C-alpha positions as CSV (number, residue, x, y, z in Angstrom):
1,M,2.4,26.9,-10.8
2,K,-0.7,26.1,-10.8
3,I,-1.6,22.0,-9.9
4,A,-5.0,20.2,-10.2
5,M,-4.9,16.7,-8.6
6,V,-8.2,14.9,-9.6
7,G,-8.6,12.1,-6.8
8,S,-8.3,12.9,-3.1
9,G,-7.5,9.2,-1.9
10,Y,-4.0,8.2,-0.7
11,V,-1.9,9.5,-3.9
12,G,-3.5,12.5,-4.9
13,L,-4.1,13.6,-1.0
14,V,-0.8,12.8,-0.2
15,S,0.5,14.1,-3.1
16,G,-2.0,17.4,-3.4
17,A,-0.8,18.5,0.0
18,C,2.8,17.8,-0.5
19,F,2.9,19.8,-3.6
20,A,1.5,23.1,-2.1
21,D,3.8,22.6,0.6
22,F,6.4,23.1,-2.1
23,G,5.1,26.4,-2.3
24,H,2.6,25.6,-5.7
25,D,-1.2,26.2,-5.7
26,V,-3.0,23.0,-5.3
27,V,-6.5,22.1,-5.7
28,C,-7.5,18.5,-5.0
29,I,-10.6,17.2,-7.2
30,D,-13.0,14.6,-5.8
31,K,-16.7,13.7,-7.0
32,D,-17.2,12.3,-3.3
33,Q,-19.3,15.6,-1.9
34,G,-18.9,14.0,1.8
35,K,-15.1,13.4,1.2
36,I,-15.0,17.2,-0.4
37,D,-17.0,18.1,3.1
38,R,-14.9,16.3,5.7
39,L,-11.1,17.4,4.3
40,H,-12.7,20.9,4.2
41,A,-13.5,20.3,7.7
42,G,-9.7,19.0,8.7
43,I,-10.9,15.4,8.3
44,M,-8.7,13.1,6.5
45,P,-10.0,10.1,4.7
46,I,-6.9,8.3,5.5
47,Y,-4.5,7.6,7.9
48,E,-1.3,8.7,7.0
49,P,1.5,10.2,9.8
50,G,1.9,13.8,9.4
51,L,-1.2,14.4,6.7
52,D,-3.4,16.5,8.7
53,A,-1.3,18.6,10.2
54,L,0.3,19.1,6.5
55,V,-3.1,19.9,4.9
56,E,-4.2,22.2,7.7
57,S,-0.6,24.1,7.2
58,N,-1.2,24.5,3.6
59,V,-4.9,25.1,3.7
60,K,-4.4,28.0,5.8
61,A,-1.6,29.9,3.8
62,G,-4.3,29.6,1.0
63,R,-2.1,27.1,-1.1
64,L,-4.9,23.9,-0.8
65,G,-8.2,23.9,-1.8
66,F,-10.7,21.3,-2.5
67,T,-13.7,21.0,-5.1
68,T,-16.4,18.8,-6.6
69,D,-16.2,20.8,-9.5
70,L,-14.0,19.6,-11.8
71,G,-14.2,22.1,-14.8
72,E,-13.1,25.1,-12.0
73,G,-10.4,23.3,-10.4
74,I,-8.7,22.4,-13.7
75,K,-9.0,26.1,-14.8
76,G,-5.6,27.6,-15.1
77,A,-3.5,24.6,-14.2
78,D,-0.4,24.1,-15.6
79,A,-0.4,20.4,-15.0
80,I,-3.7,18.4,-14.1
81,F,-3.1,15.0,-12.5
82,I,-5.0,12.0,-12.2
83,A,-4.8,10.1,-9.4
84,V,-7.6,8.0,-9.2
85,G,-8.3,4.2,-8.3
86,T,-7.3,1.5,-10.5
87,P,-8.3,-2.0,-8.7
88,S,-8.2,-5.1,-10.4
89,R,-10.9,-5.7,-12.5
90,R,-13.4,-8.4,-11.2
91,G,-13.5,-11.4,-13.0
92,D,-10.0,-11.5,-14.9
93,G,-7.9,-9.1,-13.0
94,H,-6.8,-6.2,-15.6
95,A,-6.6,-2.8,-13.7
96,D,-9.6,-1.7,-14.0
97,L,-9.4,2.0,-16.2
98,T,-12.6,2.9,-16.0
99,F,-12.1,6.4,-13.9
100,V,-8.9,7.3,-15.3
101,Y,-10.6,7.4,-19.1
102,E,-13.9,9.0,-17.6
103,V,-11.3,11.8,-15.7
104,A,-9.7,12.1,-19.2
105,R,-13.0,12.5,-21.3
106,E,-14.1,15.2,-18.6
107,V,-10.8,17.5,-18.6
108,G,-10.6,17.1,-22.5
109,E,-14.3,18.7,-22.3
110,K,-13.3,21.5,-19.7
111,L,-10.3,22.3,-20.4
112,A,-9.8,26.0,-20.8
113,N,-6.0,26.7,-21.1
114,D,-2.9,24.5,-22.7
115,A,-2.2,22.2,-19.7
116,V,0.1,18.9,-19.6
117,V,-2.3,16.1,-18.5
118,V,-0.5,13.2,-15.9
119,T,-1.2,10.1,-15.0
120,K,-0.5,9.8,-11.4
121,S,-2.4,6.6,-11.0
122,T,-0.3,2.9,-11.4
123,V,-1.6,2.5,-14.8
124,P,-0.9,-0.3,-17.7
125,V,1.7,0.4,-20.0
126,G,-0.2,2.3,-23.4
127,T,-3.0,3.8,-20.6
128,G,-1.2,7.6,-21.8
129,D,-1.9,6.9,-25.5
130,E,-5.5,6.0,-24.6
131,V,-5.8,9.1,-22.3
132,E,-4.3,11.2,-25.0
133,R,-6.9,9.5,-27.8
134,I,-10.0,10.7,-25.6
135,I,-8.6,13.7,-25.0
136,A,-8.2,14.2,-28.5
137,E,-11.5,12.9,-29.3
138,T,-13.2,15.8,-27.1
139,G,-12.3,17.9,-29.8
140,T,-10.4,20.7,-27.2
141,A,-8.9,23.2,-29.2
142,H,-6.0,23.6,-26.7
143,K,-2.3,22.0,-26.7
144,V,-2.2,18.9,-24.1
145,S,0.9,16.6,-23.2
146,V,0.0,13.5,-21.3
147,V,3.2,12.8,-19.6
148,S,2.9,9.8,-17.4
149,N,4.7,10.3,-13.4
150,P,3.9,7.2,-11.7
151,E,4.3,7.7,-7.5
152,F,6.8,5.7,-5.1
153,L,4.7,6.4,-1.9
154,R,5.0,3.8,1.0
155,E,1.9,3.9,3.1
156,G,2.9,5.4,6.9
157,A,6.2,6.9,5.5
158,A,4.3,8.5,2.4
159,I,4.8,12.2,2.5
160,G,9.1,11.8,3.3
161,D,8.7,9.2,0.4
162,F,7.5,12.2,-1.3
163,K,9.8,15.0,0.4
164,R,12.9,12.9,-0.2
165,P,12.4,10.4,-3.2
166,D,14.7,7.6,-4.1
167,R,14.2,9.4,-7.9
168,I,11.2,11.1,-9.9
169,V,10.0,9.1,-13.2
170,I,8.9,10.9,-16.0
171,G,7.6,9.8,-19.0
172,A,6.8,12.0,-21.6
173,E,6.7,12.7,-25.2
174,D,7.3,16.2,-26.4
175,D,9.3,18.9,-24.9
176,F,6.2,21.0,-23.6
177,G,5.4,18.2,-21.1
178,R,9.5,17.9,-20.5
179,E,9.3,21.4,-19.3
180,V,6.5,21.8,-17.0
181,M,7.5,18.7,-14.9
182,R,10.3,20.2,-15.0
183,E,8.6,23.5,-13.1
184,V,6.7,21.1,-11.1
185,Y,9.2,19.2,-9.2
186,R,11.6,22.2,-9.6
187,P,11.3,22.7,-5.5
188,L,13.4,19.0,-5.3
189,F,16.0,20.0,-7.6
190,L,17.7,21.3,-4.0
191,N,17.7,17.6,-2.6
192,E,19.4,16.5,-5.9
193,S,16.7,13.9,-6.0
194,P,17.3,12.6,-9.6
195,I,14.9,12.6,-12.2
196,L,14.7,10.4,-15.1
197,F,12.8,10.6,-18.1
198,T,11.5,8.6,-20.6
199,S,9.2,7.2,-22.6
200,R,5.5,6.9,-21.7
201,R,5.2,3.8,-21.8
202,T,8.4,2.9,-20.4
203,S,7.2,4.9,-17.0
204,E,4.3,3.0,-16.8
205,L,6.4,-0.3,-17.1
206,I,8.7,1.2,-14.5
207,K,6.1,1.0,-11.7
208,Y,4.8,-2.6,-12.3
209,A,8.4,-3.5,-12.9
210,A,9.6,-2.1,-9.7
211,N,6.7,-3.2,-7.4
212,A,6.6,-6.8,-9.1
213,F,10.6,-6.9,-8.0
214,L,10.0,-5.7,-4.4
215,A,7.1,-8.5,-4.2
216,T,9.5,-11.0,-5.4
217,K,11.8,-10.4,-2.8
218,I,9.5,-10.8,-0.1
219,T,8.3,-13.9,-1.6
220,F,11.2,-14.9,-1.8
221,I,12.5,-14.2,1.7
222,N,9.6,-16.1,3.2
223,E,10.4,-19.3,1.4
224,M,13.9,-19.4,2.3
225,A,12.0,-19.1,6.1
226,D,10.2,-21.9,5.3
227,L,13.5,-23.6,4.3
228,C,15.0,-22.6,7.6
229,E,12.7,-23.7,10.0
230,K,12.9,-27.2,8.0
231,V,16.8,-27.2,8.3
232,G,17.5,-25.5,11.6
233,A,18.6,-21.9,10.2
234,N,17.8,-18.4,11.7
235,V,15.6,-16.4,8.4
236,Q,17.1,-13.0,9.9
237,D,20.1,-13.7,10.1
238,V,20.3,-15.4,6.6
239,S,18.4,-11.9,5.9
240,R,21.6,-10.0,7.0
241,G,23.6,-12.1,5.5
242,I,22.8,-11.5,2.1
243,G,21.3,-7.9,2.6
244,M,24.9,-6.5,3.5
245,D,26.0,-7.5,-0.3
246,N,25.1,-4.3,-2.3
247,R,23.9,-6.3,-5.6
248,I,20.9,-7.6,-3.4
249,G,20.8,-4.5,-0.6
250,S,18.6,-5.4,2.5
251,K,15.1,-3.9,2.1
252,F,11.5,-6.2,1.9
253,L,14.0,-9.2,2.9
254,H,11.5,-9.4,6.7
255,A,9.9,-12.6,6.6
256,G,6.5,-12.8,7.1
257,P,2.8,-13.7,6.5
258,G,3.3,-12.5,2.9
259,Y,2.6,-9.1,1.4
260,G,-0.6,-7.1,1.0
261,G,-1.7,-3.5,0.8
262,S,-3.1,-1.3,-2.3
263,C,-0.2,-1.5,-4.8
264,F,1.6,-4.8,-4.3
265,P,-1.3,-7.4,-5.0
266,K,-3.3,-5.8,-7.6
267,D,-0.5,-4.5,-9.6
268,T,1.7,-7.7,-9.8
269,L,-1.7,-9.3,-11.3
270,A,-2.1,-6.5,-13.7
271,L,1.2,-6.8,-15.1
272,L,0.7,-10.6,-15.7
273,K,-2.3,-9.3,-17.7
274,T,-0.4,-7.4,-19.4
275,A,2.4,-9.9,-19.9
276,E,-0.4,-12.2,-21.0
277,D,-1.6,-9.8,-24.0
278,Y,1.2,-9.2,-25.3
279,D,2.9,-12.9,-25.1
280,S,5.4,-12.5,-23.2
281,P,4.7,-14.8,-19.9
282,T,6.4,-13.5,-16.9
283,R,6.9,-16.9,-15.3
284,I,8.5,-15.1,-12.0
285,V,6.4,-13.4,-11.1
286,E,3.2,-15.4,-11.4
287,A,5.5,-17.9,-8.8
288,V,5.2,-14.7,-7.0
289,V,1.7,-14.4,-6.7
290,K,1.0,-17.8,-6.5
291,V,3.4,-18.2,-3.2
292,N,1.8,-15.3,-1.7
293,D,-1.5,-16.3,-2.1
294,S,-1.0,-19.3,-0.6
295,R,1.2,-18.2,2.4
296,K,-1.7,-16.0,4.1
297,R,-3.4,-19.3,4.9
298,A,-0.7,-21.0,5.7
299,M,0.1,-18.8,8.5
300,G,-3.8,-19.4,9.9
301,R,-2.0,-22.9,9.5
302,K,0.6,-22.2,11.5
303,V,-1.2,-21.1,14.4
304,V,-3.7,-24.1,14.4
305,D,-1.1,-26.1,15.0
306,A,0.1,-23.9,17.2
307,L,-3.2,-24.8,18.9
308,G,-2.6,-28.7,19.3
309,G,-3.7,-29.2,15.6
310,M,-7.1,-29.4,14.3
311,D,-8.7,-31.3,16.3
312,A,-7.7,-29.7,19.8
313,A,-8.5,-26.4,17.8
314,R,-12.0,-26.5,17.2
315,G,-13.9,-24.5,20.1
316,K,-10.5,-22.3,21.1
317,K,-10.0,-18.7,21.1
318,A,-7.3,-16.6,19.4
319,A,-6.1,-12.8,19.8
320,L,-5.1,-11.2,16.5
321,L,-3.0,-8.3,17.3
322,G,-2.6,-6.0,14.1
323,L,-5.2,-6.0,10.9
324,T,-3.7,-4.0,9.2
325,F,-1.6,-5.3,5.6
326,K,1.4,-2.6,7.8
327,P,2.0,-0.1,10.5
328,N,0.9,3.4,10.5
329,T,-1.5,2.6,7.9
330,D,-5.4,1.8,8.1
331,D,-5.4,0.3,5.0
332,M,-6.5,-3.2,5.2
333,R,-6.6,-4.3,1.2
334,D,-5.5,-7.9,0.8
335,S,-4.2,-7.6,4.6
336,P,-2.9,-11.2,5.2
337,A,-5.2,-11.0,8.5
338,I,-8.0,-11.8,6.5
339,A,-7.1,-15.1,5.2
340,V,-5.5,-15.8,8.6
341,A,-8.9,-15.0,10.8
342,Q,-10.7,-16.9,7.8
343,T,-8.2,-20.2,8.4
344,L,-8.8,-20.0,12.0
345,M,-12.6,-20.0,12.1
346,D,-12.9,-22.6,9.5
347,A,-11.1,-24.6,11.7
348,G,-13.9,-23.5,14.2
349,V,-11.1,-21.4,16.5
350,A,-12.8,-17.7,17.6
351,V,-11.3,-14.7,16.6
352,A,-10.6,-11.5,18.4
353,A,-8.7,-9.0,17.5
354,Y,-7.3,-5.4,17.7
355,D,-5.5,-2.9,15.5
356,P,-4.1,0.7,16.5
357,E,-5.9,2.1,12.7
358,G,-7.5,-0.1,11.3
359,M,-10.8,-1.6,13.1
360,E,-13.5,1.0,11.1
361,Q,-11.6,-1.0,7.9
362,A,-11.6,-4.4,9.1
363,R,-15.3,-4.7,10.4
364,P,-16.9,-5.4,7.0
365,L,-14.0,-7.8,6.3
366,L,-13.8,-9.6,8.8
367,P,-17.5,-10.1,10.0
368,G,-17.2,-13.4,12.7
369,V,-14.4,-11.3,14.0
370,T,-14.9,-9.8,18.1
371,M,-12.9,-6.3,17.5
372,C,-11.9,-4.8,21.0
373,D,-10.7,-1.9,22.3
374,S,-7.2,-3.0,23.2
375,A,-4.6,-5.4,22.9
376,Y,-5.5,-6.7,26.2
377,A,-9.1,-7.0,25.5
378,A,-8.2,-9.4,22.8
379,I,-5.6,-11.3,24.7
380,E,-8.2,-11.9,27.7
381,G,-9.0,-15.5,27.5
382,A,-7.2,-16.5,23.8
383,D,-5.4,-19.2,24.3
384,V,-2.8,-18.2,21.9
385,V,-1.7,-14.7,21.1
386,V,-1.0,-14.0,17.3
387,I,0.8,-10.8,16.0
388,V,0.0,-10.3,12.5
389,T,0.7,-6.5,12.2
390,E,4.3,-5.4,13.9
391,W,3.1,-1.8,15.2
392,D,4.7,-0.5,17.8
393,A,2.1,-0.4,20.8
394,F,3.0,-4.6,20.3
395,R,6.9,-4.3,20.3
396,A,6.7,-4.5,24.1
397,L,3.8,-6.6,25.3
398,D,3.8,-7.1,29.0
399,L,4.5,-10.1,28.9
400,K,3.6,-11.1,33.0
401,R,0.3,-9.2,32.0
402,V,0.0,-11.5,28.8
403,K,-0.1,-14.7,30.7
404,E,-2.2,-13.3,33.6
405,L,-5.1,-12.7,30.9
406,A,-4.8,-15.2,28.7
407,N,-5.7,-18.8,29.0
408,A,-2.3,-20.4,28.3
409,P,1.1,-18.8,27.3
410,V,1.0,-19.4,23.7
411,M,2.6,-17.2,21.3
412,V,2.5,-17.1,17.5
413,D,4.8,-14.2,16.4
414,L,4.3,-13.6,12.5
415,R,6.4,-10.7,12.6
416,N,9.3,-11.9,14.3
417,V,9.3,-9.0,16.5
418,Y,10.3,-11.2,19.8
419,K,13.3,-12.8,20.6
420,P,12.8,-17.3,21.0
421,E,15.2,-17.1,23.9
422,D,13.6,-14.1,25.9
423,M,10.0,-15.8,25.1
424,R,11.5,-19.2,26.5
425,A,12.5,-17.2,29.6
426,A,9.1,-15.7,30.1
427,G,7.4,-19.0,29.9
428,F,6.0,-18.9,26.9
429,A,5.5,-21.4,24.0
430,Y,6.7,-19.3,21.1
431,T,6.2,-19.7,17.7
432,S,7.5,-17.5,15.1
433,V,8.9,-16.9,11.4
434,G,12.2,-19.1,9.8
435,R,13.4,-19.4,13.4
436,A,13.8,-22.5,15.5
């Protein structure tokens, strides 16, 4: 089949490369000429493990191409995926659908054959209806089925998630859309990946409900971590104890500084706005958003406390290890590191930082932070070392060297990478999350 992927960002590029690897002919389309030029040169616009090799192999095989010409890119395509950004709209938190609707209109105007138009972007309930109306409004003479096919990709593990999905959700309103989508995903039938066909609006809501539920699990275990610290319990054992219950499951029960990234923050807000529009309040999700926002700065205050409190912290230096919202990505969107760094700087603490992949993206977001070339360069002269993101590179630091470089052997581990007993034995004043 021929597939057109409109949008060559995280979702579009990963999805397009994986579809090409399945054997489909794929064209990724983007208005950003510089991005397309870099892709032609083999330069990825994002960091995702294995993506560069996957793109390179499929370009060489002639199954994957890139263009800025939407009309040419969608010519002859059986399925046209819309995979453009839907950021939170300034001022009200609604998903900004400007790009989605622009693509829908241009597709309708330039369509040269019957096709299925697929919203791959995360969009609120009812967006597919509007996309269908916009395309019909263009007066196209070709048969079009508008389908919802949300993505469930974890940054840092996206290729594996795409090729070995827990499920494939397809919201279609007619047989044409369902049959084309079955053929698009036919290569995954061998893996027996379950495909769930639903109505279009149901599919759109599944994506938001899934992310809101995962955000709730994260927020719940973070609150349990706070309680553990008060009562002298161990949140990691609590997580294991409840996670072994099949009804609960062990994933997303790791206490830390709060969730961030490109999905959970904007998707929980968009779900809240949808619920408000339909007069169906989602009180649990409201609480999740509020608790998560406050937690990030609370983690900064935890570091200030480790420095001796507000008065003692002023004029001291903190080394932040990890800036991205999670490891194996360069994504800084809504990263807890931003709030942690800002809280420290507000308290008069100088901040130095290092991240294996996120430095370029972090610089404009953290103008007051000194960016360093390595973890040890950031640690030099620091009064406290803070692990913010659990990159593998920080899991086995040379603790003797850390003590030699730092002004004081103080560590705040916001990801519980190390064991308290080991850190005490190494001579550190050690603070973690949800543990004595």
